[in-house]
N, C-alpha and C positions, 0 to 999 in steps of 0.2 A: 389762223395761220399756223398754230401748232400742229394741226392735222396735216398740212402740206409738208412740214418739216419731218414728221414721222414717216410719211409716205416716201419722201426723198431718202431718208436713212434706210428704209426697207429695200429700196431699189439698189442702193450701194451695196448692202450686205448680200443681196441675192445675186446680183450680176458679178460681183467681185469673186464669188466662189468659183467661177468658170475661168478666171484669168490665169495666164501662165507667168507673166512678169508684172510686178507692181513697183511703183515708185511714189515718193512724196515730193512735191515741188511747191514753189511759190511764184506767183506772178505779181509784179509791182509796177503799177501804171500811173503815169502822169499825163493829163490831158489839158489842152488849151483850145478854146473855141472863141472865135471872134466874128461878129456880124460884119459883113462887107457892104451889102446893099439889102434892100427889102427882100426877105425870104431866102437870102443866100448867106451861108456861114462858112468860114474857113476853119478847118480842123487840123490839129496837131496832136499826136500821141507819141509818147516814149515809154517803152516797156522793157523791163528786165525779167527774164524767166530763169529760175533756178531749178536744178534737178538733183538726183542722187541724194535724197533725203535733205534737200535744201543745203547741199554742201558745195555744189559746183554750178557754174554758169552754163545754161543750155543755149540761150540765144539773147540777143538784144535787137529790138526792131524800132524803126522810126516810121510813123505814118504821116503823110501829107495829103490832104484832100479837101473836099468841099461838099456841103450838104445843101440841097435846094428843097424848100418846102413847097410842094405842089398844091396841097390842100391841108386842112386841119388834121386830117387823119393819114396823110400820105407824104412821104419824103423820098428823095433819091439822093444817093451819095456816090461819089467817085473818089477812089483813094489809090495812092502809090505807097507801097511799103518796101523799105530797104531792110533786109534781114542779115545779120551776122550770126551764123549758127555754128555751134560746135559739132564736129563730125565724130564718128566713132573712135578715131585714133587720137583725139584730144586737140587736133588742129581745127582751124575755123575756115569756113567757106561762106561766101555771101550770095544772096539770092535777091531777085527783083520780083515783086508781086504787084499786080494790078487787079483791083476788084470794083464791082459795082453793086450797091445795095439798093433794094426796093423795100422800104420800111412802111408798114401799116400799123396804126395804133388807135384804139378807141378807148374811151374812159366812161363806162357806165357807172355813175356814182363814184364811190371811193376805189373801185376796181379799175385796173387797166389791162387790156388784152392786146398783145403785140405779136406781129409776125414779120420776120425779115428774111428775104431771099437774097443770097449772095452768090454772084457768079464771079469766079476768080481764076486767074492764070498766074503761074509762078515759074520763073526761069532760074536755073542754077548757073552761076557765073564763076567768078574767081575762086580758086581753091578746089575746083572739081575737075577731074580728068576725063569725064565722059564726053564723047563727041556728040552727044544729044543735048548739049546745053542750050541750043537755040530752039528746042522744042519744049513747049511749056507743059507742066502738069496742070490739068484743068479740073476744077471742082464746082459742084453746086451744093450750097449749104443752106439749110432751112432751120431757122431759129423760132421757137414758140415761147412766149413769155407771159406770165400772169403776175401782176403786181397789186398791192393794196396800200392805200395811203392811210397810215395810222394817224398822222397829224401833219402839221406844216413842215416837219423836219424828217420824219422817218418814213421810208417807203420800202418795206420788205418785198421780196419777189421769189418766184421759182421759175425755172426755164429749162428747156431741153433743145439740143441741136442735133440734127441728122445730116451727115455729109455723104455725098455721092461723088466718086471719082469718075470723071468723064473721059480723061485721057492721061495715061502715064507712059511716056515714051520709053522708059527703062523696063517697065513691067506691063506690056500691053494686055496681058491676060488677066491683070488684077483690077480692071475697071469694075465699078459697081459700088454698092453700099459698103463703107469701110470704117465709119466712126460714129460714136454717139457721145454727147456730153450732157450731164445733168448738173444744174446749178441750184443753189439756195443762198440768198444773200440779202443785203439791205443797203440802200442808199441813204445818206444823211446830208441834209442841207445845212451847211455851216452859216452862210449868209446869202445875200442875193447873187454873189459872184462866185462863191467857193462851195464845193461839195466834196464829200468823201464817201467811200464805200468799202464793204468787205463781203467776201463770198467764199463758199466752199464749192468745189467743182470735182466731179468724177468724170474722167474721159476713158472710154474703152474703144479699142480697135477691133475690127471684124474683118474676116475674109483676107487676112494677111498672115505671112509666116511669123511665128513668135509674137502673137498679139499682146499688147501692153495695156495695163490699166494704170492710170495716173490719178492721184489724189492731190488736188491743188488748193492752197490757201491764197486767196487773192486780196490785195489791198489796192485801193484806187484813190487818187486825189485829182480834182479837176477845177479849172478856172474858166468861167464863161463871161464874156464881155459883149454887150450889145453893140 
């Protein structure tokens, strides 16, 4: 596992040298999952994101959704997200996001290999003056994840996400590959119903004006009930 963490650190140092704007933030997440019927689960997430060297609120979002287990290795999720996001002038505007996840995961021995394809659309609503609010920004996001089960409680992992913008009504010429994320973290099982996690994340923008690189410290706490 040390080998993966060293590689992750190398990528951060190498890629950050090309960035124009950098910031340190923190993402704090609470999750609640409850089984409804066989193979169907209700999902709730509440997340606070801080920016400007963890000194100001960037956004607050709420997820409401459900996940259906199609097979042991394959799940489908549908989610609505309400976002209250700070704009550049310090005021806030809200957004509506809908997305569908196709999640694949296999576990050869103590290892786990995962892939998630996410198709999402996001609408800007209250607080925005654009007359294009009814036209969504559309993205395709691909997440690849490798985990390792150290024991019954600790599960470290590394992951990367690649994002393509399929539609931007405000900048129609800016479609295409525009963001990468690199993760290194660990999940900790507190008991049968509660878990916690922490991770480091580097996010870099591509093919946009004034690309930004973010370094994120993430903390998670979750409750799952059958």
